[in-house]
N, C-alpha and C positions, 0 to 999 in steps of 0.2 A: 879506923873505923868504928861506928857507932853502934849497937842494935836500935832499930827502928819497932820490930813488928817481931811476933812471936805467933805462933799459932799450928794450928792441923796443915799440914801438905798443902791440899786444895785452898784453905784460904790466902796462904802464903804464896803460893801459883801465882793468886788475881792482885796481892798487892806489887808481887814483884812484875809483873805486867804492867800493870798503873804504874810503877819509879821506873821502870826502862823505857816505856813511852813519852814520857816525859826526861829523857835523855840522862837520867839515873843511874849510876850502876852500882849494883846490887849484889852483895857476897852472902849467899847462901848456905848456910849452918844447917850440918844434920839433913839436908834433903833425901839422901837416900835411906839413910838408919832408921828415918822417921815415919817410914812405910814397911822396913823387916822388923826393927824392936824397937817401938817409940820410949818404951820404958827403961830402956839403956840411957838415952841421951835424956831424957827430964824425966823426973819423979810422977811415977803414976802412969809416962806417958802423954798426958798434957801439955798441949802447946809445943810440941818436941821440936819443930823447925824455925828456925833464928832468922832474921833479915838484918844486914850491917849496910849502913853507907857508910861514905866519907862524911866528915866530918864539915867540912863545907855544903854540902847537901844537906845536909841535918834539917832545915827548916824548912825547904820545899819539900823534903820528905815527909815532918811529921804532920804538915795542911794536906798532901798526899792522903797517907795515913788516917786520920782526924776522920776527913771526908768518905773516904772508904767505911771506917766504921758506922757512919754517920750516915748510910745506905746511897753515899753520896760518886757512884760510878763516871760521873760525867765530865771526868774534869780537866781542866785548863788554868796551868799556872802563869802568873803575870810573869814579861819579862823570861818565858821558857823560847 
């Protein structure tokens, strides 16, 4: 598993939904603790939720995350 995104709970859930919508399995680290005590799982509580994907899905995941960060949420991955 490789980390492809870290951010707030709400941002991470948006990215996770985009990834899963493209049939990419996502492991969400610190999903619950980020809401209870984010400063415990991340320094200062910044970007406590981390999303990890299988290395085989890394390239497609990076495209989706990059498009999300650039404001393009209408994503289609070629070959998927």
